[in-house]
N, C-alpha and C positions, 0 to 999 in steps of 0.2 A: 209628171212632176210629183213631188212628194206629198202634196196636199196639205202642208203645214202653212198656216197663214203667217206671213212675215210680221204682221202686227202682233200676233200671239208670241212669236219668238222674241220680239223686242220687249214685250211686257215681262216675259219670263227672265230675260237677261237683266232687266232693271230690278226685278225682285231679288235675283241672286246678288247683284251688286249692292243693293240696300242691305241685305243680310250680311254680306262680307264687310261692309262699312260699319255696321253696328257691332259686329264681332271685334273689328279692329279698335273701334272707340272704347269698347268694354275692356279689352286687354290693356290699352294705354292707360285708362283710368285706374285699373287694378294695379298696374306698375307704379303709377304716381302715388297711390295710397301706400304701397309697400315701401317706397323710397322717400316718403315725406319725412321732414326733419323730426317731428314729434315721435313718429314710430321708430326711426333709427336711434333716437336718443333713448327711448324706452328699452329697445333691444340691447343697446350698449350697457345701460344700467343693470338690466337683468343679467347679462353676461358677466359684468364686473362683480356683482353681488354673488353670483354662483362661484366665481373664481375665489373670492374672499372666503366664502363658506368652506370651499374645498381646502384652501390653505389653512384655515382655522382648524378644521378636522384633522388634517395631517399633523399640525403642530401639537394638538392634544394627544394624538396617538404617539408621537415621538416623545412627549413629556412622560406619558404613562410607561413607555418602554424603557426609557433611560432617565429616571428621575435624579440619580446621583450626578450624572454628567451635566445635566441641565442646571442643577443647583450649583455645581462647581463653576460652571461657566458664568452663571449669573453673579456669583460672589466675586469671581475674578474680574469681571467687567466693572462691577460696582467699586471694588477695591482700586482698580486702575483709575477710575474716574474721581473718586472722592478722597482717597488716602494719598497725601502729597508725596511721600517717598516712592510709592508704587507708580504714581503718575510721572514723576521725574525719570524713574528708571525706564518706564515704557517709552517716554519721549526720546531718551538717549538710545534705546534699542532701535526705535524706528529711524532715528538719524543715522545710526551705524549701518542699518540695513540699506538705507538709501545710498550711503557712500559706497558700500560694497557693490551695489547694483550699478551705480554710475561707473565705477572702475572696471567692472566686468564688461560693461558695454564699450568703454573706451579701448580696452586692451584686447578684445577678442579679434579673431581673424574675420575679415570681411567675407570670405568664401565659405563660412560654416553653414 
């Protein structure tokens, strides 16, 4: 025979099972902490603030590279919003574009 006591084998197996159980419990608790609502919310807020900062920096660089185009676009938007003749012309233009788009959709071939 091998000379190994079956009682010692049982004790060793129980110890290995206990260690495996503790490792499993530890990994489950770690996963629960990572997936908790508060942590997910904080991670989402950090990601959103990082994205906002990135967009803000890109916008600043664009304004620095093209100041005249940005100023012209801003003046154009403000004029279209607050100057009545420009606002009416813009609305007529949008309505005309809508009519052209609808007619194009109505009269195009179906197999295009």
